[in-house]
C-alpha angles and dihedrals in degrees: 000000000000119000118249116253127197131199091267089063095054117018116218116231119202122204116239119236137189089261123081108280117243137191114273090216106046105006096239123140121270132237116212110235102173147331117242132184109233120176089343095306130107111247119193108214111206138176123223111239090212111042096014094230121147115253123195117209131188131189119252 
């Protein structure tokens, strides 16, 4: 039997587009909180304006 993993175990990175970025869970718009360097890549850390979850975005 495989162990159960949650989002905290493996973060999900979404790819930015030329359209306004939206939450993958509820579809609401995102608010940029900060830009971090993770494994040598810029990661845009955003907060969903609807469900308040953290969304990680990377450039294509």
